C-alpha positions as CSV (number, residue, x, y, z in Angstrom):
1,M,73.4,-172.0,28.1
2,K,70.5,-169.5,28.7
3,Q,72.9,-167.1,30.4
4,N,75.2,-167.1,27.4
5,E,72.3,-166.5,25.1
6,L,71.2,-163.6,27.3
7,K,74.6,-162.0,27.2
8,T,74.7,-162.4,23.4
9,E,71.3,-160.7,23.1
10,V,72.4,-157.8,25.4
11,E,75.5,-157.3,23.4
12,E,73.5,-157.2,20.2
13,I,71.2,-154.6,21.7
14,K,74.2,-152.5,22.8
15,K,75.4,-152.4,19.2
16,D,72.2,-150.8,18.0
17,E,72.9,-147.3,16.7
18,Q,70.0,-145.7,18.5
19,V,70.9,-147.3,21.8
20,Q,74.5,-146.2,21.4
21,R,73.4,-142.7,20.7
22,A,71.1,-142.6,23.7
23,L,73.8,-144.0,26.0
24,Q,76.3,-141.4,24.8
25,Q,73.9,-138.5,25.1
26,H,72.5,-139.3,28.6
27,A,74.6,-136.8,30.5
28,A,73.6,-138.1,33.9
29,T,75.2,-141.5,33.3
30,E,77.7,-140.8,30.7
31,T,81.0,-142.7,30.9
32,D,84.0,-141.7,28.9
33,E,85.5,-144.1,26.4
34,P,89.0,-145.3,27.3
35,P,91.5,-142.6,26.0
36,A,93.6,-145.1,24.0
37,K,90.7,-146.7,22.3
38,A,89.1,-143.2,21.5
39,R,92.4,-142.0,20.0
40,I,92.7,-145.0,17.8
41,R,89.1,-144.6,16.6
42,D,89.5,-140.9,15.9
43,K,92.7,-141.5,13.9
44,L,91.0,-144.2,11.9
45,V,88.1,-141.9,11.0
46,I,90.4,-139.0,10.1
47,G,92.7,-141.3,8.1
48,T,89.7,-142.7,6.2
49,H,88.7,-139.1,5.2
50,V,92.3,-138.5,4.0
51,V,92.4,-141.7,2.0
52,L,89.1,-140.9,0.3
53,L,90.3,-137.4,-0.6
54,V,93.5,-138.9,-2.1
55,V,91.4,-141.4,-4.1
56,L,89.1,-138.6,-5.4
57,G,92.2,-136.5,-6.4
58,V,93.8,-139.4,-8.2
59,L,90.5,-140.2,-10.0
60,H,90.1,-136.5,-11.0
61,Q,93.6,-136.4,-12.4
62,I,93.2,-139.7,-14.3
63,I,90.0,-138.5,-16.0
64,K,91.5,-135.1,-16.7
65,I,94.7,-136.5,-18.3
66,R,93.7,-139.8,-19.8
67,F,90.1,-139.3,-20.6
68,P,89.5,-135.6,-21.1
69,W,86.5,-136.2,-23.4
70,I,84.5,-137.4,-20.3
71,Y,84.8,-133.9,-18.7
72,Q,84.1,-132.3,-22.0
73,N,80.9,-134.2,-22.6
74,Y,79.9,-134.7,-18.9
75,D,81.0,-131.7,-17.0
76,I,78.6,-132.6,-14.3
77,L,80.8,-135.5,-13.3
78,R,83.8,-133.1,-12.7
79,K,81.6,-130.9,-10.6
80,L,80.3,-133.9,-8.7
81,I,83.8,-135.1,-7.8
82,I,84.8,-131.6,-6.6
83,A,81.6,-131.3,-4.6
84,V,82.2,-134.7,-2.9
85,A,85.8,-133.7,-2.2
86,V,84.7,-130.4,-0.6
87,G,82.2,-132.4,1.5
88,M,84.9,-134.7,2.6
89,V,87.1,-131.8,3.6
90,C,84.3,-130.3,5.7
91,L,83.5,-133.6,7.4
92,M,87.2,-134.0,8.2
93,I,87.3,-130.5,9.7
94,L,84.2,-131.4,11.7
95,R,85.9,-134.5,13.1
96,L,89.0,-132.5,14.0
97,I,87.0,-129.9,15.8
98,E,85.0,-132.6,17.7
99,V,88.2,-134.3,18.8
100,Y,90.6,-131.5,19.6
101,V,88.2,-128.7,20.5
102,L,84.9,-130.1,21.8
103,G,86.8,-133.0,23.4
104,R,88.3,-130.5,25.8
105,V,84.8,-129.3,27.0
106,A,84.3,-130.8,30.5
107,N,80.5,-130.3,30.7
108,A,78.8,-133.2,28.9
109,V,75.6,-131.2,28.3
110,Y,77.4,-128.2,26.7
111,K,79.5,-130.6,24.7
112,Y,76.4,-132.3,23.3
113,N,74.7,-129.0,22.4
114,L,77.8,-127.6,20.8
115,N,78.2,-130.8,18.8
116,R,74.6,-130.5,17.5
117,V,75.1,-126.9,16.5
118,L,78.5,-127.6,14.8
119,R,77.1,-130.5,12.8
120,L,74.1,-128.4,11.6
121,V,76.5,-125.6,10.5
122,V,78.8,-128.0,8.7
123,W,76.0,-129.6,6.8
124,L,74.6,-126.2,5.8
125,V,78.1,-125.3,4.6
126,I,78.4,-128.5,2.6
127,G,74.9,-127.9,1.1
128,F,75.9,-124.4,0.1
129,F,79.2,-125.4,-1.5
130,A,77.5,-128.4,-3.3
131,L,74.8,-126.1,-4.8
132,T,77.5,-123.5,-5.8
133,I,79.7,-126.1,-7.5
134,L,77.0,-128.2,-9.2
135,F,74.8,-125.2,-10.1
136,Q,76.7,-122.0,-10.6
137,N,73.5,-120.1,-11.1
138,W,71.7,-121.9,-8.3
139,Y,70.4,-118.6,-6.9
140,T,68.5,-118.0,-10.1
141,A,67.0,-121.5,-9.9
142,V,66.0,-120.9,-6.3
143,V,64.1,-117.7,-7.3
144,S,62.4,-119.5,-10.2
145,F,61.2,-122.1,-7.7
146,G,59.6,-119.5,-5.4
147,L,56.2,-121.0,-5.7
148,I,57.4,-124.5,-4.8
149,S,59.2,-123.0,-1.8
150,L,56.0,-121.3,-0.7
151,I,54.1,-124.6,-1.0
152,L,56.9,-126.4,0.9
153,G,56.8,-123.7,3.6
154,F,53.2,-124.5,4.3
155,A,53.8,-128.3,4.1
156,L,56.8,-128.1,6.4
157,Q,55.2,-125.7,8.9
158,T,55.3,-128.2,11.8
159,P,59.0,-129.3,11.2
160,I,60.0,-125.7,10.9
161,T,58.3,-124.8,14.2
162,S,60.0,-127.8,15.8
163,F,63.3,-126.6,14.6
164,I,62.6,-123.2,16.1
165,G,61.7,-125.1,19.3
166,W,65.2,-126.7,19.2
167,V,66.8,-123.3,18.9
168,Y,64.7,-122.2,21.9
169,I,65.8,-125.2,23.9
170,L,69.4,-124.4,23.2
171,V,69.1,-120.7,24.0
172,R,66.7,-120.7,27.0
173,E,67.5,-124.2,28.3
174,P,64.0,-125.2,29.7
175,Y,65.7,-128.7,29.8
176,R,68.9,-130.3,28.9
177,V,70.1,-133.8,28.2
178,G,70.0,-135.7,31.5
179,D,67.3,-133.6,33.1
180,R,64.2,-135.2,34.6
181,I,61.2,-133.3,33.3
182,R,57.4,-133.4,32.8
183,I,55.8,-131.8,29.8
184,G,52.1,-132.5,29.2
185,T,51.5,-136.1,30.1
186,A,55.1,-137.1,29.4
187,H,57.5,-137.7,32.4
188,G,61.0,-138.9,32.3
189,D,64.7,-138.3,31.8
190,V,65.9,-136.5,28.6
191,I,68.2,-138.7,26.6
192,D,68.1,-136.9,23.2
193,V,67.3,-133.5,22.0
194,G,67.2,-133.7,18.2
195,Y,66.6,-131.0,15.6
196,L,62.9,-131.8,15.4
197,D,62.0,-133.9,18.5
198,T,63.0,-134.8,22.0
199,T,63.3,-138.3,23.5
200,L,62.5,-139.2,27.1
201,W,63.3,-142.3,29.0
202,E,60.0,-142.6,30.8
203,F,59.8,-142.8,34.6
204,G,56.6,-143.9,36.3
205,G,53.9,-144.1,33.7
206,D,50.6,-145.9,33.4
207,Y,51.7,-149.2,34.9
208,L,53.9,-148.0,37.8
209,S,53.1,-146.1,41.0
210,T,56.7,-145.3,41.8
211,E,59.6,-143.3,40.2
212,H,61.0,-146.3,38.4
213,P,61.9,-146.6,34.7
214,S,58.9,-148.0,32.8
215,G,61.0,-149.3,29.9
216,R,59.2,-147.0,27.4
217,V,60.6,-144.2,25.3
218,I,58.6,-141.1,24.7
219,K,59.1,-138.8,21.7
220,F,57.5,-135.4,21.3
221,P,58.1,-132.5,18.9
222,N,60.3,-129.7,20.0
223,S,57.5,-127.3,19.1
224,S,55.7,-128.4,22.3
225,V,58.0,-126.3,24.5
226,L,56.6,-123.2,22.8
227,S,53.1,-123.8,24.0
228,T,53.2,-126.3,26.9
229,P,54.6,-125.8,30.4
230,V,57.8,-127.7,31.2
231,Y,58.4,-128.9,34.7
232,N,62.1,-129.4,35.3
233,Y,63.0,-131.4,38.4
234,T,66.8,-131.1,38.0
235,W,67.4,-127.5,36.8
236,P,71.1,-126.7,37.3
237,L,70.7,-124.0,40.0
238,F,68.7,-126.1,42.4
239,P,68.3,-129.8,41.3
240,Y,66.2,-130.8,44.3
241,I,62.5,-131.2,45.2
242,W,60.5,-131.4,48.4
243,N,58.8,-134.7,49.1
244,E,56.3,-135.9,51.7
245,I,55.4,-139.0,53.6
246,K,52.0,-139.1,55.4
247,F,50.3,-141.6,57.7
248,P,46.8,-141.6,59.2
249,I,46.7,-141.7,63.0
250,A,44.1,-141.4,65.7
251,Y,43.2,-138.1,67.4
252,N,44.1,-139.6,70.8
253,S,47.7,-140.4,69.7
254,D,50.6,-138.7,71.5
255,L,51.0,-136.0,68.8
256,D,54.1,-134.5,70.3
257,F,55.8,-137.9,70.4
258,V,54.8,-138.6,66.8
259,A,56.1,-135.3,65.6
260,S,59.4,-135.5,67.4
261,T,60.0,-139.1,66.3
262,M,59.2,-138.5,62.7
263,Q,61.4,-135.4,62.6
264,E,64.2,-137.2,64.3
265,V,64.1,-140.1,61.8
266,A,63.9,-137.8,58.8
267,Q,66.7,-135.7,60.3
268,E,69.0,-138.7,60.5
269,E,68.3,-139.6,56.9
270,V,68.4,-136.3,55.0
271,G,69.2,-133.7,57.7
272,E,72.7,-132.6,56.9
273,S,72.4,-132.5,53.2
274,M,69.1,-130.8,53.4
275,M,70.5,-127.9,55.4
276,K,73.1,-127.2,52.7
277,H,70.6,-127.4,49.9
278,V,68.1,-125.1,51.7
279,R,70.7,-122.5,52.2
280,V,71.3,-122.5,48.4
281,F,67.6,-122.2,47.9
282,R,67.4,-119.2,50.2
283,E,70.1,-117.5,48.3
284,L,68.1,-118.0,45.1
285,L,64.9,-116.7,46.7
286,A,66.7,-113.6,48.0
287,Q,67.2,-112.6,44.4
288,T,63.5,-112.8,43.6
289,P,60.3,-111.0,44.7
290,V,59.4,-114.0,46.8
291,D,62.4,-113.7,49.1
292,R,60.2,-113.6,52.3
293,V,58.9,-117.2,51.9
294,E,59.8,-119.2,55.0
295,V,61.9,-122.3,54.1
296,Q,62.9,-124.7,56.9
297,E,66.4,-126.1,56.9
298,R,65.3,-129.3,58.6
299,P,62.5,-131.8,57.9
300,V,59.1,-130.5,59.0
301,V,56.3,-132.5,60.6
302,M,52.7,-131.2,60.2
303,F,49.2,-132.4,61.1
304,R,46.1,-132.2,58.9
305,V,42.5,-133.2,59.3
306,A,41.8,-136.1,57.0
307,E,38.5,-136.6,55.1
308,N,37.6,-139.5,57.4
309,S,37.8,-139.6,61.1
310,W,41.6,-139.7,61.3
311,L,44.4,-137.2,61.4
312,E,47.2,-137.2,58.8
313,V,50.7,-136.7,60.0
314,I,53.0,-135.5,57.3
315,V,56.8,-135.2,57.2
316,R,58.3,-133.0,54.5
317,Y,61.9,-133.1,53.4
318,L,64.2,-132.2,50.6
319,V,65.7,-134.8,48.2
320,P,67.3,-135.1,44.8
321,P,64.5,-136.1,42.4
322,K,66.3,-139.1,41.0
323,E,66.7,-140.4,44.6
324,A,63.2,-139.6,45.8
325,G,61.9,-143.2,45.5
326,R,64.8,-144.8,47.3
327,V,64.9,-142.2,50.1
328,K,61.1,-142.5,50.6
329,N,61.3,-146.3,50.8
330,R,64.1,-146.1,53.4
331,L,62.3,-143.4,55.4
332,M,58.9,-145.3,55.5
333,K,60.5,-148.4,56.9
334,K,62.4,-146.5,59.6
335,L,59.3,-144.4,60.5
336,L,57.0,-147.4,60.7
337,T,59.5,-149.3,62.8
338,R,59.9,-146.5,65.3
339,L,56.2,-145.6,65.5
340,N,54.9,-149.2,65.7
341,A,57.3,-149.8,68.6
342,E,55.0,-147.5,70.7
343,P,51.5,-148.8,70.1
344,D,50.2,-147.0,73.2
345,R,51.4,-143.6,72.0
346,V,50.8,-144.0,68.3
347,R,47.4,-145.3,67.2
348,F,47.1,-146.4,63.6
349,P,43.8,-147.4,61.8
350,K,42.8,-150.9,62.6
351,G,40.3,-153.4,61.0
352,D,39.5,-154.5,57.5
353,M,39.3,-150.9,56.2
354,R,43.0,-150.2,56.9
């Protein structure tokens, strides 16, 4: 019984509009809707627009022929019907473009950004036509309300700056939907880039010490990208990061054995894929002023003097950021198993302070 209640609750959550939008916009895990079901839905939406247009046309003709006095006394009603009809036409055109043009775009991120821009343009066009139809001298009215516009400009300064930030995000792409980023104290995967704010699905956070979803959603204004550094862990050219695992060992350990063992284990786990990724990274570095930086193709083991009386042995390797936690967990188990198998050659801290 409890399992059925849980399934019902999950289905209700999935029906939530915001959850649906977040799932659809998360490029990293986006799944396409079945083609047959999508076509039926698109035809239904477009058909609804056509039916509403026909209803508005019939209503307009009935009032014009049977009740002409209504338009004579209330001309605003005629303008309102025409404005609604124009809006419906624009929305139908928007839907057709989304289905037959944007639907052919393979890249989910570009499709999402183009859809955002297209919707903004369509709504601006609808607003322009609505003002033109309802108020033929609307430009005169706008001039007469110059003072109000000035006041609103000051009052809406932050939203306007955030809108400019949205344009900057589209053009410069400091991050995209699906990227894992850190901006300020916020760290997570981008699931929505709105006109005014960005939404992250938080990873890590105050209550976790690993790269695991915290269950919290973070929202911040787009204006933040204009003044705050953005750390993108999955930028398209090189979506990888270097990670490290370190252990304290005694000075009298067999350092050569420790280094070779840790390098061998890390090589087995990430070696082949790391070599390919590093070659890409070198190609990128060759096009910059820092092309002489030495980058190893294989995992590297280093030793460092710790603050206490132990050495720190560190293995550094390359990994996709969204797999960093899983890879580190597997590596730590394998490393400890191999090193603990040779207690005479590898001496770890002992006692209550370990």
